[in-house]
C-alpha positions as CSV (number, residue, x, y, z in Angstrom):
1,M,-10.9,22.3,11.4
2,S,-14.5,23.1,12.4
3,R,-17.4,20.3,12.7
4,E,-19.4,22.2,9.6
5,Y,-16.4,20.7,7.5
6,S,-16.7,17.3,8.9
7,G,-17.1,14.7,6.0
8,K,-16.7,17.2,3.4
9,K,-13.1,18.7,3.7
10,V,-9.5,17.0,4.1
11,V,-6.5,18.6,5.8
12,I,-3.2,18.3,4.0
13,W,0.1,19.1,5.9
14,P,2.9,19.1,4.1
15,A,4.6,16.6,6.4
16,Y,1.7,13.8,4.9
17,I,3.8,13.7,1.5
18,D,7.3,14.5,2.9
19,A,9.7,11.8,1.7
20,S,12.3,13.0,4.6
21,L,9.9,12.0,7.2
22,T,9.2,8.3,8.4
23,R,5.6,7.0,8.5
24,S,5.9,7.5,12.6
25,K,7.2,11.0,12.4
26,G,3.9,12.0,10.0
27,R,4.3,10.6,6.6
28,K,1.0,8.9,5.3
29,I,1.5,7.5,2.1
30,P,4.3,4.9,0.7
31,M,7.8,6.3,-0.3
32,K,7.6,5.7,-3.9
33,Y,4.7,8.5,-4.0
34,A,6.3,10.9,-1.6
35,V,8.2,13.9,-2.4
36,K,11.1,15.6,-0.9
37,N,10.2,18.8,1.2
38,P,7.1,19.6,-0.3
39,R,6.2,23.5,-0.2
40,I,2.7,24.5,0.7
41,E,2.7,26.4,-2.8
42,E,3.3,23.1,-4.6
43,L,0.5,21.3,-2.4
44,L,-1.9,24.2,-3.6
45,E,-1.1,24.2,-7.0
46,A,-1.6,20.6,-7.3
47,A,-4.9,20.8,-5.7
48,R,-6.3,23.2,-8.0
49,K,-5.0,21.3,-10.8
50,L,-7.5,18.9,-9.3
51,G,-10.3,21.0,-8.7
52,L,-10.1,20.5,-5.1
53,N,-11.0,24.0,-3.9
54,P,-7.9,24.3,-1.4
55,I,-7.8,27.0,1.4
56,V,-4.4,27.3,3.0
57,E,-4.8,28.1,6.9
58,E,-1.9,29.4,8.9
59,M,-1.4,26.6,11.9
60,A,1.5,25.1,13.1
61,Y,1.8,21.0,12.6
62,P,1.7,19.4,16.1
63,K,4.7,17.1,15.7
64,F,6.8,19.9,14.0
65,W,5.4,23.1,15.0
66,W,8.7,25.0,14.4
67,R,8.9,23.4,10.7
68,Y,5.2,23.5,8.9
69,K,3.4,26.5,9.5
70,E,0.7,26.4,6.8
71,R,-1.9,23.3,6.2
72,V,-4.4,23.0,3.0
73,I,-7.8,22.1,3.4
74,I,-9.2,20.5,0.1
75,D,-12.7,18.8,-0.8
76,K,-12.9,15.2,0.3
77,V,-13.9,13.6,-3.1
78,E,-12.1,10.3,-2.0
79,R,-10.4,8.7,0.2
80,K,-7.7,10.9,1.7
81,K,-5.0,8.6,1.2
82,D,-5.7,8.4,-2.9
83,L,-5.8,12.4,-2.9
84,L,-2.5,12.4,-1.0
85,I,-0.7,10.3,-3.7
86,K,-2.7,12.0,-6.4
87,I,-1.3,15.5,-5.0
88,S,2.0,14.0,-4.4
89,T,2.2,12.8,-8.3
90,I,1.5,16.3,-9.3
91,I,4.4,17.8,-7.4
92,K,6.7,15.2,-8.8
93,E,5.5,15.8,-12.3
94,E,5.9,19.6,-12.0
95,R,9.5,19.1,-10.8
96,E,10.4,16.8,-13.2
97,R,9.1,19.2,-15.9
98,K,10.9,22.1,-14.4
99,R,14.1,20.4,-14.1
100,A,14.0,19.2,-18.0
101,R,13.1,23.1,-18.8
102,R,16.2,24.2,-16.9
103,H,18.3,21.4,-18.5
104,T,17.1,22.4,-22.0
105,S,17.9,26.1,-21.4
106,I,21.2,25.2,-19.4
107,S,22.1,23.2,-22.6
108,S,21.2,25.7,-25.3
109,K,23.0,28.6,-23.6
110,S,25.9,26.4,-23.7
111,M,26.0,26.0,-27.5
């Protein structure tokens, strides 16, 4: 990230909120907030919902260059950890909403 963004933007890698990773492998938030295998599209949508003006950049995550090929850059409006928790919470809510819709549609088809 260029110096012009210093203090104004935050880089978010999917690994930062990935429940399948340990803290030493790159997760930055507590396990209770983390989501399993977050996708870049989910990060992007959650950041949009928070009004953080997300931008996707193609770049490999240094620790897992073969696994994470993109990152999201967002506006820094509060501490990075707090932003990660909010993004992760939105992703969890969206996944739960989709699961509930699928479950409802499957139930209605079987009747």
